N, C-alpha and C positions, 0 to 999 in steps of 0.2 A: 775785604780787608785781609781776611785769612790768607787768601791766595797771594796778595802782595807781600805780606810778611814771610810767607814760605819762600817766595822768590828772593827776598832780601837775605834770608838766612842761607839760601843755597849759593849766594855770591861769595861766601867765605868757605874755602875748602876745608877749614878745620871745624865747621859747624854742620849739623845735620838735624833735620826735622824727624823726630822719632814717632810722632803721633799728632793727630788732629781730632778735635771734638766739635760737634755742632751745638751742644747745649751744656748746661752746668752739670747734669748727672753724668754725661759722657766724659766731661773734662775730669771729674773726680775719679771716675773708674780708670780712665787712661793714665792719669797721674800715678795712681796706686799700682797699676799694672806695670808701667814702663819706667818709673823712677827717673825721670829726665833730670838733666843738670839745671834747667831753667824752664819756667812755664810763663808763657805770654798769653794773656786772655783779655777779653773785652769785659767791661762792666756790665753791659746790656747783653743778656743771654736768654734764650728760651728756657722756661721752666724755673729759673731762679736767677738771681743776679750774681755777678762775678765776686762780690764780697762774701757771699754765703759759700760759693764754691771754694774760694781761696781759704776761708776759715776751715772748711772740712779738709782740704788738702793739707794745710798747716797742721791740723790735728794728727793726721796720719803720717805726714812727711815733713817734720818741722825744719829740716835743713835744706829744702829745695826753695830757692827764691821764686817769687811770682811777681812779674811785671804786669800791671793792670793798665789797659788803655781805655780811654773813653772820650766821647765828644761832650759829655755832660758834666764838665768840671764845676764843682761847687766847693765851698769851704768845708761843708759838712761831709761831703763825699771824700775829699782829700783827707780830712781828719780820720774818718772811719777806715780808710785804706791803709793808714799808717799803723 
């Protein structure tokens, strides 16, 4: 999925992928290091879930939007992600 998203982003010449992460800890570290304009992450991640990672990113970088993807849509998860 990450590779497909990277390819999709590369199709627009005005967008660029500035970093990738394989797990929640790396996502948090990369976000605080790179300060991207947008973060796209999966809910299911090794080490922690995307909600925990997004919460930590929001604490450090409250103005960076996070788009969360998942195949596990539930009402509870949707509520928690908002």
